[in-house]
C-alpha positions as CSV (number, residue, x, y, z in Angstrom):
1,M,0.0,0.0,0.0
2,E,2.8,2.4,0.9
3,L,4.5,1.6,-2.4
4,L,1.3,2.5,-4.2
5,V,1.0,5.9,-2.4
6,R,4.6,6.7,-3.2
7,H,4.1,5.7,-6.8
8,N,1.0,7.9,-7.1
9,D,2.8,10.8,-5.4
10,G,5.7,10.4,-8.0
11,I,3.2,10.5,-10.8
12,R,1.5,13.6,-9.5
13,K,4.9,15.3,-9.1
14,G,6.0,14.3,-12.5
15,I,2.8,15.7,-14.0
16,A,3.2,19.0,-12.2
17,I,6.8,19.3,-13.4
18,G,5.8,18.4,-16.9
19,R,3.0,20.9,-16.9
20,K,5.2,23.7,-15.5
21,E,7.9,23.0,-18.2
22,G,5.3,22.8,-20.9
23,L,3.7,26.1,-19.9
24,A,7.1,27.8,-19.9
25,A,8.0,26.5,-23.3
26,G,4.5,27.5,-24.6
27,R,4.9,31.0,-23.3
28,K,8.4,31.3,-24.8
29,E,7.1,30.1,-28.2
30,G,4.0,32.4,-28.0
31,L,6.2,35.5,-27.2
32,S,8.5,34.6,-30.1
33,Q,5.5,34.3,-32.5
34,G,3.9,37.5,-31.2
35,L,7.1,39.4,-31.7
36,K,7.5,38.2,-35.3
37,Q,3.9,39.0,-36.1
38,G,4.3,42.5,-34.5
39,Q,7.4,43.2,-36.5
40,A,5.8,42.1,-39.7
41,A,2.7,44.3,-39.0
42,G,5.0,47.2,-38.2
43,S,7.0,46.8,-41.4
44,Q,3.7,46.6,-43.4
45,L,2.4,49.8,-41.8
46,R,5.7,51.6,-42.5
47,A,5.6,50.5,-46.1
48,Q,2.1,51.8,-46.4
49,K,3.0,55.2,-44.9
50,I,5.9,55.5,-47.3
51,A,3.6,54.6,-50.2
52,V,1.1,57.3,-49.2
53,S,3.9,59.9,-49.0
54,M,5.2,58.9,-52.4
55,L,1.7,59.0,-53.8
56,E,1.3,62.5,-52.5
57,D,4.5,63.4,-54.3
58,K,3.1,62.0,-57.5
59,A,5.5,59.0,-57.7
60,S,4.5,56.3,-60.1
61,I,2.8,53.2,-58.8
62,A,5.6,51.0,-60.3
63,L,8.3,53.1,-58.5
64,I,6.4,52.9,-55.2
65,S,6.0,49.2,-55.5
66,K,9.8,48.8,-56.2
67,Y,10.8,50.8,-53.1
68,T,8.1,49.6,-50.6
69,G,7.6,46.0,-51.7
70,L,3.9,46.6,-51.8
71,S,1.9,45.2,-54.7
72,E,0.5,47.6,-57.3
73,Q,-3.0,46.6,-56.2
74,E,-2.1,47.4,-52.6
75,I,-0.9,50.8,-53.7
76,R,-4.0,51.5,-55.7
77,S,-6.1,50.6,-52.7
78,L,-4.1,53.0,-50.5
79,A,-4.4,55.7,-53.2
80,K,-8.2,55.3,-53.3
81,E,-8.4,55.2,-49.5
82,H,-6.5,58.5,-49.2
83,N,-8.2,60.1,-52.2
84,L,-5.0,60.3,-54.2
85,L,-6.1,58.7,-57.5
């Protein structure tokens, strides 16, 4: 009986340790993913702001696409959104 109690205690402790390690790994992965997504969103927003400035300066859509990496369709959408076309 005592052996069974120690066995069950060991299982519970093992589960608790595994859960704690799993949560820590999950948090680390989540933070990493969140950071990557935030950086990508920030880069996209920056490219859009540059595109709008270039549109205001009457740069061609092809040139804006070349320097911002945005597609011509994205640039046309931005132009319409900001009443620049």
